[in-house]
N, C-alpha and C positions, 0 to 999 in steps of 0.2 A: 150505540155501536157505532165507530169510526171504521175509514177504510185508509187511515193514516199509513203507510210502510216503516216499519218500525222495527228494529232487529229486536228476536225473542231473549229475554234475559237467561243463560242456561243455567250460572250460579254467580253467587258474589257473598263477600264478605264487607260489611261494613262498619267493620273494627279493624283495629289493630292488633288485636290476638289472635296472630297466626305469623306461618312459617317468612311471612313476605317480608310482615310488618308492618303492613296500611292496611286502607282499604284497597278493596278491589272490587271487579264485574266481570263478567266471561258471557261474550254476548256470539250470537252467530253474525257469519260473516254475508254482510246484503252486496247485492249486486250492483255494478256501475260504478262511477267515478265523479268525483265531487265536481259539481256547477262551476265552481272556482276556476279549477284546470280548464273547462272548456267553455267558460261563459265568450271568450273574445272571439272563438272561433263561429258562435251559434247567429244564425241568421237571427232579425229583431223578431219574426213569426214564431221562432222558436223560443226565444226569450218568454215574447208574449206568455205563451203554452204553458212554461215554466212557472210565470206568474200565477195562471188560470188555475193551476193545479193546485199552489200552494193556499189560494185564495177558499178552494174547494176545501181541502185539508182545514183550515183556520173553520171555517164556517159551521164543519162536523163538530169537531171540537168545543165549537160555543154552544149549540145547541144542547149537544151534549152532556154538556156543563149543565149547560141551563135547565135541563129537565131532568139531573138529578140534585133531588132536595140534599144531599151531604154537601156540597157546596155550596157552603156560607163560611163565611168569614178566608181571611187572608193567611196562608200559608205553602207549606211544602205536605205532598201529599205521605202521609203514614197510613204501611198496614193496620190494622185493629187485631187485638190478640197480643197473645206470648209470640215470642221471638222463635217459639220452635213449632207453633201452627198458627204464624198471622194470616189473616184475611185477605187475600188477596185481591179480593173480587170486590171488598167493601172500604176504600180507601177514603181516608178524613183528613182535610187540613190540618197539618202541625206545625210542629217551629218551622221557622221559613230558613231554606238553607239557600243562601247568596254569599257574592263574595265580600258586598259590604259588610254583612253580619260578622264574617271569619276571619276575613284577611288580617295579614299579620297580627296584632294585638287584638283586634278586635272580640273575637272570641271571648278574652276575659273580663269585658266589661260587663258593669253590672246595666243591662238593661233588658226589656221583653224582647223578647226574641217566637213569640206567634202562638198559638194562632190569635191574628189580630180581629177583632170584629168588626173593624172599619179603616177605612183609608186614614185618616187624623190618627189614630193612634198607632199603625204599620209608619207612616214615612213620620209622626214623632218619635218614634222609637231611631228613625234612621239619621234624624237631624242629631239622634243625642249623641250616635256614634260620631260624627263629625265633631261635634262640640267638643267633645272629651279628645278625641284626639289632637284636635291644636291646642287645647290645655296645657296636654301634658308637650307638645313641641314647645311651648311657652314656656313652661317649668322648667324643662331637660334640656334644650337647645340653646346653646349663646351665639351662634353665627346672627349676626344682625341680619342679614338677609332672609336667615330661615324664619327668624322672628318676624319680622312685617309682613310676608306670606302667609305666615300662619294666624296673626291678624286679623290681616285683611278676611280671610278665608272664614274667621271666626264671626267678623263684622257680618258677613252676607247670611252664613249662617242662624245667626239670633233673629236678622229681617225675616227670612225666610219661616222661623220659629214664630214669631208674631203675625207674620201673614196665613199661617198655616190655620188655624177656626176659622178667618173669614172667607177661606174657600171648600173648607171638608167637616161637617160637622163633627162635633165632639161626640154627642151622642148616638149610637147608634143599633136601634133594637126592632126587628131581629137583624141576627148578624147581616153584613153584606153579602151578599150574593156575588158570586167569584165564579170565574172560568180559566179554564184549565189555558196557561199563556206559554208557549216558549221564549226565552228572553234572550237567546244567542241564536237567532235561526240566519244565520251567512250563509252565504255562499258554499262554505267550505263542509258544512252541515245539510248541507241540500246533494241528496248524488243522484247520477242522471246515468241513464242508459248510455253507453257508447255508441250507439249508433243513432239515437234519436235525442229529443228532450224530453221524454218519459222520466219521471220522477220516481228512480227505486226504492228511496227509502229517506226518511229524515232521523238526522241522528244526534247525539249529544244531547239528552234528555235531562242530565245530571241535576240542573237546578231549576227546571220547570214546575212552577208551583199555580194554585189559584190564584190569580189575580184578577180586583174588581174590573167591571164592565170597560173603564173609563181606557184602562191599561189596552186592553184587547182592541182597543180605536186604533193604538200605535200602527205605524208600518211595520213588515216585517225588517229585522236587522240589513238587509239587503239591499232594502229600498232607502236606508235613510241617506240624506248627501244632499250638496247643494244644488238649487235649481240651472237647470243649464237647457233652455228651449232651443238654440240652435246648433245643429250638428257639428262634430269637429272638423274642417275641413285637413285632410290626413297632409296634403301638398305644404299647409301652411310651417309644419311642425317640422323641429329639426329630426335630423334622422341619428342614430344612437352611436354613439363613439363605443369603443372594447371596453374603456373605463365605465362607463354609466350604465351596463348594464345590471339591471332591475331581479326581479324574481326570478330565480334558476329555471322554477317550472314553469316559467308563460313564456308565449314566444313573443318577444315584443316588435317581432316583423321588421325589424331597423330602425323605428320610431325610438324617440326619446318616450320617459315615462311620462311625462306630461300630456302629452296626447291620450293615453291609454287612461288616467284620468281625468280628464273633459270627456273621454267617450266614455266612462263609466257614471258620470254624473249627465249625464244626455240620456241615456239606458233609463236610468235611477227616474230621471224627470220624467220621462214618457211612462215608463211600466210602474209608476207610482200613481195613472190615468187608470192602467188596467188594472192595478189592483182595486181600486175603489171601483169602477164599474162593477167589477165582476163580486165584490163582498155587498155592494146594494143590490144585485141580482139575487144571491145565493142568499143574504141575510138581510133585508129591511131594514131589520133595526139596527143596524149598523149604521146606518146613516144620522141617524137620530142619535146615536149615543157618540157619534163623533163630533156631533155639532154642538151638545151639552156635555162633552168630556173633555174639549179643546184648551179651556183652562186650566181645567187638573192634569192634563198630558203636558204642556207649557210649568206646571209647576215644580212635576218631579224631574222634567228637564232641569230645571234650574237646581234641586237641589242633586242630582248626579254630576252636576258640573261645580257644583262647589265641594261637593266631594273630592273631585278629582284635581279641584284647585284653576281649572282653566275658565275662561271668559268672566274672571269674577266681577271687574269692573262693569262688561255689559249684564251682567245676569245680577246686579245690585242696580243697573238702569230699568232693565225689566220690572224688578220689584217695587220700584219708585213709582213708574208707572201705574203698576196697578194700584197701587196702595191711593193713589190721585183718581183712578176713577175711570183709567185710560185702560186698555184691554190689545194692548199689539201680542203676533204673537210672538213668543221667545226670539224661533231663527230670525225673523225680520232685525232683532235687535242684535243678535249677535254677529249676525252677516247682512249688513245695511245696504251691501251692493249686489242680494245674491240674485237680481230680477234683472239688472242691468245688465 
């Protein structure tokens, strides 16, 4: 049992065989406003409270998952039984529903889709998607620049595939223990009260899946970012011009977007410490899992960057370092000046 505030599902159709012509879901309207819209107006004390509440919800999910014997293997939860009488009280991991597995033409690739018994099998399928996509580009796209980019991406994917069994065991029995993980915990998906920083809802659970414990040691998405220990000095940033206005939903208070980017980096740096402290308090196992899972988290980060085509040369540099017996953190390679 958890106390995570989530909207109640009123009705849904997970097929395209309906009057609308695509999948739909009807949920209750939850109170509050997205934390994204209020973030700049919140004090650091209020931001700290938001992070501590999220840590509490995360620890509840992890404890509940580990107590549930059905949460073995990696995949998206699926109700058992026939569609007419599904067992909604006893779901199990099934085929994984995530963007990488179904984006674009990926849905037609002949690859395993879960449930996966191990991290090795899951990431092997992920890398298979990347390799197949790049091979199709090399075969069908005649643009020279695109071909070079595909070849570079394929080279990194092949190196990651070679490194995979050195970090993750190929055989896993019994199946790997997993926990529920919200993979898009952004400020847009956290609702807070309009008068204070009380979290009123966590939304957008469409791709939530059972993930390995090492995945669950990652920071929530809204806390990820470059390190910035010193608070930006407002007066040192230029004023915003009429032409340079950013997000219409946010008040830039007359300063350029760069000021707010740096402020967010500062907030994230301080609040990662808050999240770590709270998680160690609520779920002591988290610290040990984070320590032993750091290389695995970095490997997953390298796979994600390979899939996106970002930082390929630096990702390859990280792979070569690990293969050579060194174990730098991936972010230190991707952003070598982040602590300076």
